[in-house]
NULO-244770 format. One record per residue (C-alpha): residue in one letter; y, z, x. Coordinates in steps of 0.02 Angstrom, whole numbers, plus 50000, padded with zeros to 5 digits. Layout:
BEGIN
> A,Y,Z,X
...
//
This chain:
BEGIN
> X,47034,45729,52533
> X,46898,45815,52639
> X,46768,45899,52531
> X,46807,46074,52596
> X,46983,46058,52523
> X,46926,45981,52359
> X,46946,46094,52207
> X,46884,45967,52081
> X,46708,46039,52068
> X,46630,46084,51900
> X,46624,46267,51953
> X,46811,46270,51985
> X,46849,46183,51821
> X,46735,46299,51724
> X,46817,46453,51801
> X,46992,46393,51757
> X,46941,46345,51581
> X,46871,46519,51558
> X,47036,46594,51616
> X,47142,46491,51498
> X,47027,46512,51348
> X,47115,46675,51309
> X,47284,46591,51289
> X,47296,46630,51103
> X,47286,46817,51137
> X,47415,46804,51276
> X,47533,46707,51164
> X,47515,46834,51025
> X,47556,46976,51144
> X,47712,46888,51206
> X,47767,46835,51033
> X,47794,46653,51079
> X,47713,46498,51152
> X,47771,46394,51297
> X,47821,46222,51349
> X,47692,46102,51417
> X,47738,45966,51541
> X,47595,45844,51573
> X,47568,45773,51744
> X,47634,45596,51760
> X,47504,45462,51735
> X,47426,45403,51898
> X,47397,45222,51941
> X,47210,45255,51955
> X,47189,45339,51785
> X,47035,45262,51704
> X,47109,45270,51529
> X,47282,45200,51490
> X,47370,45299,51355
> X,47451,45195,51218
> X,47637,45169,51242
> X,47734,45240,51095
> X,47921,45215,51090
> X,48002,45355,50991
> X,48172,45436,50994
> X,48171,45588,51107
> X,48018,45533,51207
> X,48017,45621,51374
> X,48011,45527,51538
> X,47914,45590,51688
> X,48045,45515,51804
> X,48185,45609,51890
> X,48302,45461,51870
> X,48419,45451,51720
> X,48501,45287,51674
> X,48611,45328,51524
> X,48720,45481,51489
> X,48700,45571,51323
> X,48886,45591,51289
> X,48942,45457,51165
> X,49114,45451,51246
> X,49030,45377,51402
> X,48977,45206,51339
> X,48914,45128,51501
> X,48758,45163,51606
> X,48779,45297,51738
> X,48779,45162,51872
> X,48937,45085,51796
> X,49025,45247,51747
> X,49170,45278,51869
> X,49141,45465,51893
> X,49022,45573,51992
> X,48889,45631,51868
> X,48729,45722,51912
> X,48594,45735,51778
> X,48456,45865,51803
> X,48317,45801,51688
> X,48181,45900,51601
> X,48050,45844,51727
> X,48144,45925,51871
> X,48164,46084,51769
> X,47977,46086,51733
> X,47922,46047,51910
> X,48031,46186,51978
> X,47981,46300,51833
> X,48166,46326,51796
> X,48202,46457,51662
> X,48393,46463,51658
> X,48543,46347,51658
> X,48605,46436,51815
> X,48445,46394,51909
> X,48454,46215,51846
> X,48626,46201,51927
> X,48554,46250,52097
> X,48495,46069,52103
> X,48676,46006,52103
> X,48776,46010,52266
> X,48958,46055,52237
> X,48913,46190,52112
> X,48941,46368,52178
> X,48871,46517,52083
> X,48974,46675,52056
> X,48940,46852,52001
> X,48996,46919,51832
> X,49176,46973,51827
> X,49228,47155,51823
> X,49359,47115,51692
> X,49237,47057,51561
> X,49174,46884,51610
> X,48988,46918,51610
> X,48856,46785,51585
> X,48844,46620,51678
> X,48986,46607,51803
> X,49011,46464,51925
> X,49133,46352,52018
> X,49130,46163,52023
> X,49214,46071,52165
> X,49304,46230,52214
> X,49374,46282,52044
> X,49306,46401,51915
> X,49202,46319,51778
> X,49155,46476,51683
> X,49248,46411,51530
> X,49187,46232,51552
> X,49008,46249,51491
> X,48965,46136,51344
> X,48816,46112,51230
> X,48789,45935,51165
> X,48969,45889,51199
> X,49049,46042,51116
> X,49110,46201,51199
> X,48981,46340,51222
> X,49103,46485,51216
> X,48989,46636,51234
> X,48976,46748,51389
> X,48786,46756,51401
> X,48647,46704,51520
> X,48584,46537,51455
> X,48398,46506,51452
> X,48333,46329,51481
> X,48191,46332,51354
> X,48281,46215,51233
> X,48361,46098,51359
> X,48314,45916,51382
> X,48431,45899,51530
> X,48589,45968,51611
> X,48733,45848,51647
> X,48866,45892,51776
> X,49024,45786,51760
> X,49133,45813,51913
> X,49321,45799,51922
> X,49454,45838,51790
> X,49388,45788,51620
> X,49520,45843,51495
> X,49523,45667,51422
> X,49343,45697,51366
> X,49341,45884,51330
> X,49518,45951,51312
> X,49582,46104,51403
> X,49505,46164,51566
> X,49380,46057,51663
> X,49476,46068,51827
> X,49326,46036,51939
> X,49222,45962,51799
> X,49109,46019,51657
> X,48929,46068,51628
> X,48851,45986,51475
> X,48685,46055,51415
> X,48580,45930,51315
> X,48472,46009,51180
> X,48298,45955,51131
> X,48304,45863,50964
> X,48175,45814,50836
> X,48097,45642,50862
> X,47963,45531,50785
> X,47784,45574,50828
> X,47683,45735,50828
> X,47681,45845,50981
> X,47626,46025,51011
> X,47650,46092,51187
> X,47632,46268,51255
> X,47631,46363,51419
> X,47610,46539,51486
> X,47693,46600,51647
> X,47654,46755,51749
> X,47748,46806,51906
> X,47731,46939,52040
> X,47906,47001,51998
> X,47842,47065,51831
> X,47880,46901,51743
> X,47789,46869,51580
> X,47850,46714,51490
> X,47789,46607,51348
> X,47866,46457,51259
> X,47814,46334,51125
> X,47880,46159,51087
> X,47816,46089,50922
> X,47876,45923,50848
> X,47812,45859,50681
> X,47851,45692,50600
> X,47871,45714,50411
> X,47890,45532,50361
> X,47943,45366,50435
> X,48121,45427,50472
> X,48115,45617,50470
> X,48053,45746,50595
> X,48064,45931,50630
> X,48056,46019,50799
> X,48040,46203,50842
> X,48058,46283,51014
> X,48016,46466,51047
> X,48034,46573,51202
> X,47993,46752,51249
> X,48016,46826,51422
> X,48023,46989,51517
> X,48052,46986,51704
> X,48113,47085,51852
> X,48192,47021,52013
> X,48092,47019,52174
> X,48167,47145,52295
> X,48276,47225,52159
> X,48168,47361,52082
> X,48276,47417,51934
> X,48347,47251,51873
> X,48258,47181,51720
> X,48288,47042,51595
> X,48213,47028,51420
> X,48250,46874,51317
> X,48196,46790,51157
> X,48248,46620,51096
> X,48219,46508,50947
> X,48288,46334,50918
> X,48258,46219,50770
> X,48303,46036,50749
> X,48290,45932,50590
> X,48326,45746,50603
> X,48332,45623,50459
> X,48361,45436,50459
> X,48288,45412,50633
> X,48294,45227,50675
> X,48405,45185,50526
> X,48590,45147,50514
> X,48630,45323,50450
> X,48565,45471,50547
> X,48583,45658,50517
> X,48533,45796,50637
> X,48547,45983,50614
> X,48516,46095,50765
> X,48512,46284,50765
> X,48501,46388,50924
> X,48473,46575,50939
> X,48454,46682,51095
> X,48444,46870,51115
> X,48441,46965,51279
> X,48422,47149,51321
> X,48445,47167,51509
> X,48460,47301,51641
> X,48601,47211,51735
> X,48637,47201,51920
> X,48807,47200,52003
> X,48730,47210,52176
> X,48816,47291,52324
> X,48995,47329,52372
> X,49094,47239,52506
> X,49122,47342,52662
> X,49280,47288,52753
> X,49258,47102,52729
> X,49069,47087,52732
> X,48926,47133,52615
> X,48876,47313,52645
> X,48734,47316,52774
> X,48605,47401,52664
> X,48428,47366,52603
> X,48405,47229,52474
> X,48317,47350,52356
> X,48471,47463,52341
> X,48527,47484,52161
> X,48688,47581,52129
> X,48677,47595,51940
> X,48569,47706,51831
> X,48387,47674,51788
> X,48385,47788,51634
> X,48441,47650,51515
> X,48626,47691,51536
> X,48654,47519,51614
> X,48626,47379,51489
> X,48682,47206,51441
> X,48641,47156,51262
> X,48698,46988,51199
> X,48662,46865,51060
> X,48708,46684,51033
> X,48692,46592,50867
> X,48747,46410,50865
> X,48729,46289,50720
> X,48774,46105,50738
> X,48773,45964,50609
> X,48788,45786,50673
> X,48811,45631,50565
> X,48806,45453,50631
> X,48828,45290,50538
> X,48819,45113,50607
> X,48943,45013,50505
> X,48882,44854,50589
> X,48815,44800,50758
> X,48982,44836,50841
> X,49047,44992,50751
> X,48980,45170,50742
> X,49059,45321,50659
> X,49009,45496,50716
> X,49050,45668,50650
> X,48992,45832,50726
> X,49028,46007,50662
> X,48984,46170,50748
> X,48993,46353,50699
> X,48945,46483,50829
> X,48942,46672,50839
> X,48918,46773,50999
> X,48907,46961,51030
> X,48906,47068,51187
> X,48877,47252,51215
> X,48865,47312,51393
> X,48886,47452,51518
> X,48869,47395,51698
> X,48892,47493,51859
> X,49000,47410,51990
> X,48983,47495,52161
> X,49148,47518,52252
> X,49192,47584,52424
> X,49314,47731,52409
> X,49486,47719,52487
> X,49446,47864,52603
> X,49319,47760,52700
> X,49376,47677,52860
> X,49301,47545,52972
> X,49238,47683,53086
> X,49152,47782,52947
> X,48962,47773,52966
> X,48887,47687,52812
> X,48769,47835,52787
> X,48921,47947,52765
> X,49001,47843,52626
> X,48986,47897,52445
> X,49000,47746,52331
> X,49108,47756,52175
> X,49014,47699,52021
> X,49142,47603,51920
> X,49079,47586,51741
> X,49117,47424,51650
> X,49095,47453,51464
> X,49132,47315,51338
> X,49094,47274,51158
> X,49146,47102,51101
> X,49123,46967,50970
> X,49170,46785,50989
> X,49171,46648,50858
> X,49190,46460,50876
> X,49215,46325,50746
> X,49249,46143,50786
> X,49240,45973,50705
> X,49237,45809,50801
> X,49258,45640,50719
> X,49258,45480,50820
> X,49235,45294,50804
> X,49156,45179,50933
> X,49201,44995,50919
> X,49156,44845,51027
> X,49256,44683,51014
> X,49327,44538,51114
> X,49506,44481,51136
> X,49523,44307,51213
> X,49360,44324,51307
> X,49393,44501,51368
> X,49270,44631,51306
> X,49323,44803,51245
> X,49223,44958,51201
> X,49339,45086,51123
> X,49299,45265,51079
> X,49435,45354,50980
> X,49431,45518,50890
> X,49504,45684,50838
> X,49445,45863,50866
> X,49503,46018,50774
> X,49444,46193,50813
> X,49469,46379,50788
> X,49409,46515,50908
> X,49418,46704,50911
> X,49378,46844,51033
> X,49390,47033,51011
> X,49338,47133,51165
> X,49352,47323,51170
> X,49341,47410,51339
> X,49313,47593,51383
> X,49349,47687,51544
> X,49241,47832,51608
> X,49296,47975,51719
> X,49186,48099,51812
> X,49040,47980,51842
> X,48941,48044,51993
> X,48943,47939,52150
> X,48795,47898,52261
> X,48759,47866,52444
> X,48791,47691,52510
> X,48634,47682,52616
> X,48517,47782,52503
> X,48577,47769,52323
> X,48489,47868,52187
> X,48465,47760,52029
> X,48361,47899,51950
> X,48512,48013,51941
> X,48560,48043,51758
> X,48715,47955,51695
> X,48850,48084,51658
> X,49038,48080,51638
> X,49179,48198,51597
> X,49282,48087,51482
> X,49274,47915,51402
> X,49439,47840,51348
> X,49499,47676,51277
> X,49550,47554,51411
> X,49601,47404,51305
> X,49571,47341,51130
> X,49613,47157,51122
> X,49605,47021,50993
> X,49637,46837,51021
> X,49626,46676,50924
> X,49669,46496,50956
> X,49687,46340,50852
> X,49664,46176,50943
> X,49691,45994,50900
> X,49647,45848,51011
> X,49672,45661,50984
> X,49599,45538,51109
> X,49558,45357,51145
> X,49459,45278,51287
> X,49438,45093,51320
> X,49315,45007,51437
> X,49383,44833,51470
> X,49263,44701,51539
> X,49374,44571,51619
> X,49230,44476,51699
> X,49047,44516,51735
> X,49108,44589,51900
> X,49268,44681,51852
> X,49297,44821,51728
> X,49446,44931,51688
> X,49433,45102,51608
> X,49581,45189,51527
> X,49593,45350,51429
> X,49730,45451,51346
> X,49719,45617,51256
> X,49844,45736,51178
> X,49800,45918,51149
> X,49888,46057,51057
> X,49827,46232,51099
> X,49903,46369,50990
> X,49850,46540,51053
> X,49884,46718,50999
> X,49834,46868,51107
> X,49864,47051,51065
> X,49812,47195,51178
> X,49826,47382,51143
> X,49794,47519,51271
> X,49840,47703,51298
> X,49967,47647,51428
> X,50119,47575,51342
> X,50158,47460,51489
> X,49987,47377,51466
> X,50019,47334,51284
> X,50075,47157,51246
> X,50073,47020,51116
> X,50087,46837,51162
> X,50103,46687,51049
> X,50109,46522,51140
> X,50089,46339,51096
> X,50046,46216,51234
> X,50050,46030,51201
> X,49987,45923,51344
> X,49934,45743,51376
> X,49787,45700,51488
> X,49752,45534,51573
> X,49609,45437,51650
> X,49611,45268,51737
> X,49480,45178,51840
> X,49434,45009,51912
> X,49251,44959,51931
> X,49190,44813,52036
> X,49008,44756,52022
> X,48963,44643,52167
> X,48786,44630,52096
> X,48704,44692,51937
> X,48620,44837,52027
> X,48777,44909,52107
> X,48956,44961,52074
> X,49109,45014,52173
> X,49249,45110,52089
> X,49412,45203,52109
> X,49472,45326,51977
> X,49611,45446,51933
> X,49611,45589,51807
> X,49708,45742,51752
> X,49673,45908,51668
> X,49765,46068,51620
> X,49727,46254,51606
> X,49824,46360,51479
> X,49850,46543,51519
> X,49743,46591,51369
> X,49612,46459,51408
> X,49469,46585,51392
> X,49551,46676,51244
> X,49614,46809,51362
> X,49769,46829,51467
> X,49876,46961,51553
> X,50057,47015,51552
> X,50074,46923,51716
> X,50019,46755,51645
> X,50054,46761,51458
> X,50218,46665,51457
> X,50170,46536,51587
> X,50144,46351,51550
> X,49973,46276,51590
> X,49916,46242,51767
> X,49900,46055,51799
> X,49768,45965,51900
> X,49735,45788,51959
> X,49596,45703,52054
> X,49573,45543,52151
> X,49397,45478,52178
> X,49320,45324,52257
> X,49134,45295,52254
> X,48987,45178,52240
> X,48824,45183,52142
> X,48668,45079,52170
> X,48497,45060,52088
> X,48370,45005,52218
> X,48182,44977,52237
> X,48171,44879,52075
> X,48283,45008,51989
> X,48165,45151,52034
> X,48290,45238,52148
> X,48474,45279,52117
> X,48595,45311,52260
> X,48775,45362,52241
> X,48916,45424,52351
> X,49098,45471,52325
> X,49249,45538,52416
> X,49375,45639,52317
> X,49534,45740,52322
> X,49570,45868,52187
> X,49741,45951,52175
> X,49808,46095,52073
> X,49994,46059,52078
> X,50065,46219,52000
> X,49941,46359,52031
> X,49979,46535,51969
> X,50038,46648,52112
> X,50126,46818,52115
> X,50314,46809,52093
> X,50391,46872,52257
> X,50536,46951,52162
> X,50424,47043,52039
> X,50238,47048,52082
> X,50197,47116,51909
> X,50216,46937,51849
> X,50155,46768,51910
> X,50245,46605,51935
> X,50185,46425,51944
> X,50237,46397,52124
> X,50069,46376,52211
> X,49968,46224,52258
> X,49783,46209,52299
> X,49683,46062,52362
> X,49500,46016,52386
> X,49452,45863,52488
> X,49272,45813,52503
> X,49132,45689,52487
> X,48957,45691,52415
> X,48800,45587,52417
> X,48649,45590,52301
> X,48480,45506,52294
> X,48366,45518,52141
> X,48209,45425,52093
> X,48042,45359,52155
> X,48019,45305,52335
> X,47843,45254,52287
> X,47738,45267,52129
> X,47677,45436,52189
> X,47832,45506,52277
> X,47987,45568,52186
> X,48148,45638,52261
> X,48298,45730,52191
> X,48423,45764,52332
> X,48608,45782,52366
> X,48740,45844,52487
> X,48921,45895,52458
> X,49060,45930,52583
> X,49215,46024,52524
> X,49372,46073,52618
> X,49466,46186,52496
> X,49626,46273,52544
> X,49792,46342,52483
> X,49927,46212,52523
> X,50077,46303,52449
> X,50108,46486,52408
> X,50245,46616,52393
> X,50302,46757,52506
> X,50225,46892,52395
> X,50113,47009,52494
> X,49972,46987,52367
> X,49977,46797,52374
> X,49853,46698,52477
> X,49934,46625,52631
> X,49953,46439,52656
> X,49796,46374,52739
> X,49684,46508,52665
> X,49515,46444,52603
> X,49486,46437,52417
> X,49366,46569,52351
> X,49184,46525,52319
> X,49206,46353,52398
> X,49071,46329,52530
> X,49107,46188,52651
> X,48928,46126,52640
> X,48801,46128,52499
> X,48638,46032,52500
> X,48485,46025,52390
> X,48318,45935,52403
> X,48169,45932,52288
> X,48023,45813,52306
> X,47850,45793,52227
> X,47701,45691,52282
> X,47544,45644,52184
> X,47397,45671,52300
> X,47274,45596,52176
> X,47242,45588,51990
> X,47234,45777,51970
> X,47339,45854,52108
> X,47526,45854,52132
> X,47626,45951,52263
> X,47811,45983,52281
> X,47933,46060,52403
> X,48120,46089,52411
> X,48264,46179,52491
> X,48439,46240,52450
> X,48576,46263,52579
> X,48743,46347,52550
> X,48863,46376,52695
> X,48980,46524,52718
> X,49090,46568,52568
> X,49243,46675,52540
> X,49251,46797,52393
> X,49429,46856,52426
> X,49565,46761,52520
> X,49701,46896,52515
> X,49713,47060,52610
> X,49545,47091,52694
> X,49456,46922,52688
> X,49282,46941,52615
> X,49152,46820,52683
> X,48968,46800,52641
> X,48858,46710,52768
> X,48774,46547,52726
> X,48590,46533,52688
> X,48443,46415,52667
> X,48296,46446,52550
> X,48133,46349,52531
> X,48022,46325,52378
> X,47846,46256,52353
> X,47747,46194,52203
> X,47569,46137,52169
> X,47502,46071,52004
> X,47322,46036,51954
> X,47267,45942,51799
> X,47112,46031,51735
> X,47086,45921,51581
> X,47188,45796,51483
> X,47264,45942,51385
> X,47273,46083,51515
> X,47355,46093,51684
> X,47391,46236,51802
> X,47547,46257,51910
> X,47603,46378,52045
> X,47782,46392,52111
> X,47838,46492,52263
> X,48024,46530,52276
> X,48114,46588,52434
> X,47959,46555,52536
> X,48023,46645,52693
> X,48083,46797,52593
> X,48261,46766,52653
> X,48385,46908,52623
> X,48539,46813,52568
> X,48696,46835,52463
> X,48684,46733,52305
> X,48824,46783,52183
> X,48998,46827,52244
> X,49143,46921,52164
> X,49294,47000,52251
> X,49233,47174,52201
> X,49044,47156,52224
> X,48910,47040,52290
> X,48734,47013,52222
> X,48586,46972,52337
> X,48464,46835,52295
> X,48286,46869,52241
> X,48152,46893,52372
> X,47995,46790,52385
> X,47927,46758,52211
> X,47763,46678,52155
> X,47749,46608,51979
> X,47589,46547,51895
> X,47601,46436,51741
> X,47467,46364,51628
> X,47518,46218,51517
> X,47429,46166,51358
> X,47444,46014,51247
> X,47363,46046,51079
//
């Protein structure tokens, strides 16, 4: 590099070292330490670090070869399903702090706003269908409605297409599996401090200690407070702690206990109202809630997991995993609504927005045990790898909702968030309680007929016994439902491997969605059987450039064959007479183009529409687009090592036009493209400095959609992070 651009001088290093020397004070003020991610080793490094092979060792590569889910026994290249793995290195390079932001790297995932009816927390669609209830943690359901931080994640796996054979109910468009950091052999102490111009102050620590030859303990801590660029009132405060104790590492009997805790105290944001089919044309800074602390979202998540594994012999492994989880929510959020008196000709400055108050208190519990056996064997020269198991679980939910009257409105164009929150009356809306007992029995077999041909078959049977009771002041809103749904799920695939580095496959799978899938239902749906889904997929996966680069592509068709739609004879109830379909294709490239250049990129095309409906006025017409299903999504992130000390990165995200409501007045949000930049400088072997710029052009775009409100994306944001390895 020309000398005038070189920042490797002793003066520059001394200045930076002086800045970071106060890290202990900063960490004490924040109450936590942060995660360090070292720069990848360069080919010209004068000193080669010793290679230590330990369980849990982190790779600096974007490419992932093997899935973490034990039910998937083959390498990703030979697994007949579209799977995107966002590894820790991508999360670190993009300075990702949440699961939601991690999923922005995955085309085909569409983010949604929190629901007015009580579905706060992470909310998304996958291949055109809601996946809010399909978020998992280490292969078990993560039931809570909270905003998941990424501080304790090793990676995020997105399995696309119906996956009920693997996970049970739900999983229409696929599932999100978060992979936790676990204790491993070796000692490691990594920290970082982040400061952003949106008021972000964040610190995390990742400490792993080996106790003896087979035992280790790991602790991760996180503390953060942040605003949102361009949204003056919105604020998030979070704390997290995660511990992992592993015994028997490298032996035939292994035990791991993981505990995860997260607390958040937020000033939430439900954005702007829709104005006759489009987002209200107002300033991005407009906030329609109350800044006096009357708007809040407080949530906790406590998840404990015990995993036992035993290798009976070289071909047989027995696994048992038990989880107990407890989640709480307490919130009051303002949802801005356009009053019925407004017309298309009413000037926006003359509209007084109704401040609908969403007030909920809720507790959720989750208990599940999984026991499975993996066995490899041959029958007459044909290889089999069988995974069979049973799951039993019990879940509860108890939300209580209040309704407020007499809350003052505010102007659409010039809202006043400093106005005190007042109301005339607060009354009970609903008091609900729900519980469900589930049992699942499954078996999957990967059959290796020849080195080139494989067959995959799977069968699962689930029993979902749910009870929902709702009480409200209005007698017609009271109901009690007891329902038992017993459903089989199937999976079948053929894999052809023309060479060792590539595969071609076709697959078929099914899934189902009970009415009380999320431990909630309505009078309209309570007595309905589950919705049923099926998918067809054909694709190919290749590892190229000496296995440094993975390419994959797939075409797919996903069908919901009996979607819930309003009954034309009685619109107070639904019937299973609708059909929905998504047809699409996707491509993905991940890995190293050269030793210095890494890429993580993908594109997804979706054509989602209603293919059958009823004559009810409130039903979506045949041919209507599916909600939150953009036709095009694309993501690109790439880093390049300029020399031993400098690394730069750049990326973009593109989402085309989406529909939030496909009945009545169609609500559409325009598409958008955002650009991000990153630069990283290695000051010493134990300290590096990183800067990330998000939404480089300060694009005003619509990020999170809901039929009743729409949330804008953050403006330009600059984040500075210092990493330490102690």
